[in-house]
Residue frames as qw, qx, qy, qz and C-alpha x, y, z in Angstrom:
[[0.568, -0.597, 0.187, -0.534, 57.75, 65.94, 17.15],
 [0.983, -0.184, -0.025, -0.016, 58.63, 62.27, 17.65],
 [0.728, 0.382, -0.247, 0.513, 62.24, 62.95, 16.75],
 [0.064, -0.667, 0.297, -0.680, 62.47, 65.79, 19.30],
 [0.798, -0.471, 0.127, -0.355, 60.98, 63.54, 21.98],
 [0.967, 0.042, -0.117, 0.221, 63.51, 60.79, 21.20],
 [0.459, 0.546, -0.288, 0.639, 66.37, 63.31, 21.36],
 [0.360, -0.647, 0.271, -0.615, 65.22, 64.64, 24.75],
 [0.935, -0.306, 0.065, -0.164, 64.81, 61.12, 26.13],
 [0.859, 0.256, -0.198, 0.397, 68.25, 60.15, 24.84],
 [0.179, 0.632, -0.322, 0.682, 69.79, 63.27, 26.44],
 [0.623, -0.561, 0.228, -0.495, 68.06, 62.53, 29.74],
 [0.995, -0.087, -0.043, 0.035, 69.19, 58.92, 29.58],
 [0.660, 0.438, -0.276, 0.544, 72.78, 60.01, 28.86],
 [0.122, -0.655, 0.312, -0.677, 72.71, 62.51, 31.74],
 [0.830, -0.426, 0.125, -0.337, 71.28, 59.90, 34.08],
 [0.956, 0.081, -0.149, 0.237, 73.98, 57.40, 33.14],
 [0.385, 0.557, -0.337, 0.654, 76.69, 60.02, 33.77],
 [0.464, -0.613, 0.249, -0.589, 75.14, 60.65, 37.19],
 [0.969, -0.229, 0.001, -0.091, 75.27, 56.94, 38.00],
 [0.792, 0.313, -0.245, 0.464, 78.92, 56.72, 36.93],
 [0.082, 0.634, -0.315, 0.702, 79.83, 59.80, 39.00],
 [0.656, -0.540, 0.206, -0.486, 77.99, 58.63, 42.11],
 [0.990, -0.056, -0.100, 0.086, 79.53, 55.13, 41.84],
 [0.598, 0.452, -0.302, 0.589, 82.99, 56.65, 41.56],
 [0.206, -0.633, 0.297, -0.685, 82.38, 58.91, 44.58],
 [0.872, -0.386, 0.058, -0.296, 81.05, 55.95, 46.59],
 [0.920, 0.121, -0.209, 0.308, 84.20, 53.95, 45.83],
 [0.322, 0.551, -0.329, 0.696, 86.46, 56.85, 46.84],
 [0.478, -0.581, 0.233, -0.616, 84.55, 57.33, 50.08],
 [0.969, -0.214, -0.073, -0.100, 84.70, 53.60, 50.81],
 [0.748, 0.291, -0.311, 0.509, 88.49, 53.57, 50.36],
 [0.002, -0.579, 0.320, -0.749, 88.75, 56.58, 52.69],
 [0.760, -0.460, 0.066, -0.455, 86.50, 54.82, 55.22],
 [0.963, -0.032, -0.211, 0.164, 88.71, 51.73, 55.18],
 [0.490, 0.433, -0.345, 0.673, 91.80, 53.87, 55.77],
 [0.300, -0.566, 0.250, -0.726, 90.17, 55.65, 58.68],
 [0.908, -0.328, -0.051, -0.255, 89.03, 52.36, 60.20],
 [0.841, 0.164, -0.321, 0.403, 92.60, 51.07, 59.99],
 [0.164, 0.505, -0.346, 0.774, 93.87, 54.18, 61.79],
 [0.631, -0.500, 0.090, -0.586, 91.13, 53.75, 64.42],
 [0.969, -0.154, -0.192, 0.007, 92.16, 50.13, 65.01],
 [0.641, 0.306, -0.357, 0.606, 95.83, 51.11, 65.34],
 [0.124, -0.537, 0.274, -0.788, 94.94, 53.86, 67.82],
 [0.820, -0.409, -0.028, -0.399, 92.78, 51.45, 69.85],
 [0.912, 0.023, -0.299, 0.280, 95.68, 49.01, 70.00],
 [0.375, 0.403, -0.348, 0.759, 98.05, 51.74, 71.15],
 [0.446, -0.552, 0.115, -0.695, 95.49, 52.95, 73.74],
 [0.933, -0.298, -0.154, -0.133, 95.25, 49.46, 75.21],
 [0.771, 0.169, -0.319, 0.525, 99.04, 49.19, 75.37],
 [0.091, 0.504, -0.264, 0.817, 99.30, 52.58, 77.09],
 [0.680, -0.519, 0.005, -0.518, 96.62, 51.63, 79.63],
 [0.950, -0.148, -0.228, 0.150, 98.54, 48.45, 80.44],
 [0.552, 0.329, -0.298, 0.706, 101.77, 50.41, 80.77],
 [0.230, -0.585, 0.158, -0.761, 100.09, 52.95, 83.05],
 [0.844, -0.444, -0.066, -0.292, 98.71, 50.24, 85.31],
 [0.871, 0.043, -0.281, 0.400, 102.17, 48.68, 85.51],
 [0.320, 0.420, -0.269, 0.805, 103.81, 51.97, 86.50],
 [0.385, -0.522, 0.101, -0.754, 101.10, 52.74, 89.06],
 [0.786, -0.278, -0.552, 0.005, 101.28, 49.53, 91.11],
 [0.529, -0.833, 0.062, -0.147, 101.70, 50.04, 94.85],
 [0.871, -0.276, 0.155, 0.377, 104.88, 47.99, 94.97],
 [0.585, 0.442, 0.153, 0.662, 106.52, 50.05, 92.24],
 [0.098, -0.864, -0.042, -0.492, 105.54, 53.34, 93.89],
 [0.710, -0.698, 0.093, 0.010, 106.81, 52.17, 97.27],
 [0.842, -0.036, 0.161, 0.514, 110.11, 50.97, 95.79],
 [0.377, 0.630, 0.121, 0.668, 110.59, 54.27, 93.96],
 [0.348, -0.873, -0.009, -0.343, 109.76, 56.25, 97.12],
 [0.819, -0.523, 0.130, 0.197, 112.27, 54.22, 99.13],
 [0.786, 0.057, 0.231, 0.571, 115.12, 54.20, 96.61],
 [0.374, 0.525, 0.212, 0.735, 114.91, 57.61, 94.95],
 [0.213, -0.759, -0.073, -0.611, 113.29, 59.78, 97.62],
 [0.297, 0.169, -0.750, 0.566, 114.59, 58.04, 100.74],
 [0.576, -0.345, 0.043, -0.740, 111.06, 57.85, 102.12],
 [0.202, 0.026, -0.954, 0.219, 110.15, 55.31, 104.79],
 [0.507, -0.560, -0.551, -0.354, 106.93, 54.14, 106.40],
 [0.173, -0.575, 0.423, -0.679, 106.58, 55.93, 109.75],
 [0.193, -0.051, -0.928, 0.315, 106.37, 53.79, 112.87],
 [0.280, -0.610, -0.702, -0.238, 102.84, 53.36, 114.27],
 [0.376, -0.629, -0.411, 0.542, 103.57, 55.69, 117.22],
 [0.203, -0.263, 0.172, 0.927, 104.44, 58.56, 114.88],
 [0.069, -0.383, -0.674, -0.628, 101.12, 58.44, 113.02],
 [0.139, 0.291, 0.484, -0.814, 98.51, 60.96, 114.21],
 [0.054, 0.489, 0.777, 0.393, 94.93, 60.65, 112.99],
 [0.099, 0.147, 0.177, -0.968, 93.11, 63.97, 112.83],
 [0.104, 0.530, 0.839, 0.070, 89.33, 63.77, 112.88],
 [0.008, 0.417, 0.254, 0.872, 87.21, 66.63, 111.56]]
């Protein structure tokens, strides 16, 4: 009886140690994946900031007015030609 009990305890101990090894290995793999995803997130945040800066540069009033004048031959109408319509 004592020998059977020792065998069962040893088997449970062995199974428990295998579970610890497996869960530690999985945790390490997930941590490596997490670090990779955080790196991608940081790179995307950097690119997003650069794109926002580029968009604000392209959308400045001076740039739009210059483009309208040079490429579309648009001009600001004289004050007498402006009609304000009120609802």
